[in-house]
C-alpha positions in Angstrom: 212.4 -130.5 349.3 211.4 -128.3 346.3 208.3 -126.1 346.2 206.6 -126.4 342.8 204.5 -123.3 343.1 204.0 -120.1 341.0 206.0 -117.1 342.3 204.2 -113.8 342.1 205.8 -110.4 341.6 204.7 -109.3 345.1 206.8 -112.1 346.6 203.9 -114.4 347.4 203.5 -117.8 345.8 200.4 -119.7 344.5 200.0 -123.4 344.3 197.5 -123.1 341.5 197.6 -120.8 338.5 194.0 -120.2 337.4 192.2 -117.3 335.7 189.8 -115.8 338.1 186.6 -114.6 336.4 185.0 -112.3 339.0 181.5 -110.8 338.7 181.2 -107.3 340.2 177.4 -107.7 340.7 175.0 -110.7 341.1 173.3 -110.1 337.7 176.6 -110.6 336.0 177.1 -114.0 337.5 175.8 -115.8 334.4 178.3 -113.9 332.2 181.2 -114.7 334.5 180.2 -118.4 334.5 179.9 -118.4 330.7 183.4 -116.8 330.2 185.0 -119.2 332.7 183.4 -122.2 331.0 185.4 -121.4 327.9 188.7 -122.4 329.5 189.7 -125.4 331.7 192.1 -122.9 333.5 189.4 -120.4 334.5 187.4 -120.3 337.7 184.2 -118.3 338.1 184.0 -116.3 341.3 180.4 -115.1 341.8 178.4 -113.6 344.6 174.9 -112.2 345.4 175.8 -108.6 346.1 176.7 -105.4 344.2 173.4 -103.7 343.7 171.6 -101.3 346.0 174.3 -101.2 348.6 175.4 -98.2 350.6 178.2 -97.0 352.9 179.9 -99.8 354.8 178.0 -102.5 353.0 179.2 -101.3 349.6 182.7 -100.8 350.8 182.8 -104.4 352.2 181.7 -105.7 348.8 184.3 -103.6 346.9 187.1 -104.7 349.3 186.0 -108.4 349.0 185.9 -108.4 345.2 189.3 -106.6 345.0 190.9 -109.1 347.5 189.5 -112.1 345.6 191.5 -110.8 342.6 194.6 -110.4 344.8 194.7 -114.1 345.8 198.1 -115.6 345.0 196.5 -118.6 343.2 195.0 -116.3 340.6 197.6 -115.9 337.8 195.2 -113.6 335.9 191.9 -111.9 336.7 188.9 -110.8 334.6 186.4 -108.6 336.4 182.9 -108.8 334.7 180.3 -106.1 335.1 177.2 -105.0 333.2 177.8 -101.3 333.6 174.9 -100.5 335.9 176.4 -101.8 339.2 177.9 -99.7 342.0 181.1 -101.7 341.9 182.8 -100.6 338.7 184.7 -103.4 337.0 187.6 -101.1 336.2 188.0 -100.1 339.8 189.6 -103.3 341.2 191.7 -103.8 338.1 193.5 -100.5 338.9 194.6 -101.6 342.4 198.3 -100.7 342.9 199.2 -103.9 344.8 198.4 -106.2 341.9 201.3 -107.3 339.8 199.8 -109.4 337.1 197.3 -109.4 334.3 194.0 -107.9 335.2 191.2 -107.0 332.8 187.8 -105.4 333.1 184.9 -106.2 330.8 
């Protein structure tokens, strides 16, 4: 039996190879959806958080957004922010465990 997946540099494998377009704040969801609509290989990942969060709530949002980008089915990741949110789009893209194309915009 042969596994027809996509090997990742961190030794994991994905069974899909999509571009994850992840919003860092709920008001950037429409931008993430618009970017993802430009490619059949892109998938928007949106949520309803990222503004007016503090302490543990904010850390949970940051960790969740970062970990969505670390999913092995994501061959590339684009983090989308508007610049006013508490979760800086450049932050998750600098995560040392990611071995693949990440971008922040």
